VOPATI-931022 format. One line per field, with one value per residue (C-alpha): residue in three letters; chain; x, y, z. Coordinates in steps of 0.05 Angstrom, whole numbers, plus 32768, in hexadecimal, padded with zeros to 4 digits. Layout:
residues N
type [ala_...]
mol [A_...]
px [X_...]
py [Y_...]
pz [Z_...]
end
This chain:
residues 154
type [unk_unk_unk_unk_unk_unk_unk_unk_unk_unk_unk_unk_unk_unk_unk_unk_unk_unk_unk_unk_unk_unk_unk_unk_unk_unk_unk_unk_unk_unk_unk_unk_unk_unk_unk_unk_unk_unk_unk_unk_unk_unk_unk_unk_unk_unk_unk_unk_unk_unk_unk_unk_unk_unk_unk_unk_unk_unk_unk_unk_unk_unk_unk_unk_unk_unk_unk_unk_unk_unk_unk_unk_unk_unk_unk_unk_unk_unk_unk_unk_unk_unk_unk_unk_unk_unk_unk_unk_unk_unk_unk_unk_unk_unk_unk_unk_unk_unk_unk_unk_unk_unk_unk_unk_unk_unk_unk_unk_unk_unk_unk_unk_unk_unk_unk_unk_unk_unk_unk_unk_unk_unk_unk_unk_unk_unk_unk_unk_unk_unk_unk_unk_unk_unk_unk_unk_unk_unk_unk_unk_unk_unk_unk_unk_unk_unk_unk_unk_unk_unk_unk_unk_unk_unk]
mol [A_A_A_A_A_A_A_A_A_A_A_A_A_A_A_A_A_A_A_A_A_A_A_A_A_A_A_A_A_A_A_A_A_A_A_A_A_A_A_A_A_A_A_A_A_A_A_A_A_A_A_A_A_A_A_A_A_A_A_A_A_A_A_A_A_A_A_A_A_A_A_A_A_A_A_A_A_A_A_A_A_A_A_A_A_A_A_A_A_A_A_A_A_A_A_A_A_A_A_A_A_A_A_A_A_A_A_A_A_A_A_A_A_A_A_A_A_A_A_A_A_A_A_A_A_A_A_A_A_A_A_A_A_A_A_A_A_A_A_A_A_A_A_A_A_A_A_A_A_A_A_A_A_A]
px [7F45_7F8C_7F9D_7F60_7F66_7F55_7F76_7F4B_7F4B_7F3F_7EF7_7EE4_7EC3_7F07_7F24_7F1B_7F35_7F71_7F84_7F7F_7FAB_7FDF_7FDF_7FE7_8021_8043_803E_801B_8042_8029_803A_8012_7FC7_7FB8_7F72_7F8E_7FBF_7F84_7F5F_7F9C_7FA6_7F5D_7F68_7FA5_7FA8_7F75_7F79_7FBE_7FA5_7F9A_7F81_7F80_7F40_7F37_7EF5_7EE2_7EDD_7E99_7E5B_7E35_7E6D_7E73_7E28_7E29_7E62_7E8F_7ED5_7F14_7F4A_7F8C_7FBB_7FC6_7FF6_7FF6_801B_8028_804A_8066_807C_80C4_80BD_8089_8085_8067_804C_8023_8030_8013_7FF7_7FD0_7FFE_7FD9_7FE0_8029_804D_800E_8025_7FF8_8031_8051_800F_8001_8046_803F_7FFC_8015_8051_8023_7FF8_8035_8053_8012_8019_805F_8083_80CC_80E0_80C2_80DF_80CB_80E5_80F3_8104_814B_8154_8117_813D_8100_80DF_8120_8127_80E0_80F1_8134_810E_80E2_8120_8123_8168_817F_8197_81C5_81A1_818D_8145_812F_80E9_80C0_8079_804E_800C_8010_7FE2_7FE4]
py [7FC2_7FD5_8019_803B_801A_7FD8_7FB7_7F99_7F89_7FC5_7FCE_7FF4_802A_803A_8053_809E_809D_8071_809E_80DB_80B8_80A7_80EF_8109_80D9_80EE_80A9_80BC_80CF_80F1_80B4_8083_8087_8071_805B_802F_8012_8002_7FDF_7FB8_7FA1_7F8C_7F5F_7F3C_7F25_7F57_7F36_7F55_7F9C_7FB3_7FF2_800B_802C_8059_8059_8094_8086_80A5_8078_80A3_809E_8054_804A_8071_8046_8082_806B_808B_8069_8078_8047_801A_7FE6_7FBD_7F7C_7F48_7F05_7EEC_7EA8_7EBF_7EFB_7F28_7F73_7FAD_7FEB_8028_8023_8063_807D_80BD_80F7_8105_80BD_80B1_8091_806D_8029_8027_801C_7FE8_7FC3_7FC4_7FA9_7F73_7F5D_7F5E_7F34_7F03_7EFA_7EF2_7EBE_7E97_7E94_7E76_7EB6_7EB0_7EFA_7F3E_7F7C_7FC3_8001_8044_8082_809C_80CE_80B8_80AA_80AF_8075_804E_8057_803D_7FFD_7FF7_7FF5_7FBC_7F92_7FA0_7F9E_7FD4_7FBB_7FDE_7FCD_7FF2_7FF0_7FF1_7FF3_7FF7_8010_7FE0_8005_8051_8070_80B6]
pz [8128_813D_815B_813C_80F7_80D6_809B_8065_801A_7FEC_7FD3_7F94_7FBD_7FDB_7F99_7FA3_7FEA_7FD6_7F9C_7FC9_7FFC_7FC7_7FAE_7FF5_8000_7FC0_7FA0_7F5F_7F20_7EE1_7EB6_7EE2_7EE6_7F2E_7F1B_7EE4_7F17_7F44_7F0C_7EF9_7F41_7F47_7F0B_7F2A_7F73_7F8C_7FD1_7FD7_7FD2_801A_803A_8082_8097_80D3_80F7_8123_816D_8178_8177_8145_8110_811C_8114_80D2_80B8_80AB_809C_8081_8059_807C_805A_801F_8002_7FC3_7FC5_7F8F_7F87_7F45_7F5D_7F69_7F97_7FB4_7FA9_7FCF_7FAE_7FC1_800C_8029_8069_8075_8085_80C6_80DD_80CD_8107_811E_8105_80C7_8095_80C1_80C9_807F_806E_80A4_8088_8040_8055_8079_803B_800E_803D_803D_7FF1_7FF8_7FE7_7FFE_7FFA_7FF0_7FD0_7FBF_7F9D_7FBE_7F96_7F9F_7FD8_7FFF_803F_806C_8047_8044_8090_8099_8072_8096_80D8_80BC_80AB_8061_8041_8011_7FCD_7F9C_7F5B_7F1D_7F07_7EC0_7EA4_7E66_7E60_7E39_7E41_7E46_7E7A_7E5D]
end
């Protein structure tokens, strides 16, 4: 455990808490079903889907096994580069190092797979998030993204 939280691989029982975390962080979109995204990730490199769990300090809560999901990140490696998606931390825990720890662990796992570089996408105008990645040594690129939906979620 680090600073009141521990990082581990996502478990199916985490789904409700993770979707709620993503909704709170503003990561969900009407055209993406977050539960379908979870299922898709569990089918491909599920070991790269990480969560941060917070355990209460009191002995009674620890004994009962009560935990709270306070962060998540999905990573993937396609043989050319790694990607990060759905990085989120609980709004009441922002600034506690959860996002940084999740990125660091995802990078460690990707590097162990031989991944030479990692990238991510940030929506335009999200300067706070861009500043977070700047502080982690990420370089901003001027590129255009294109996409095509192959399987509609809605």
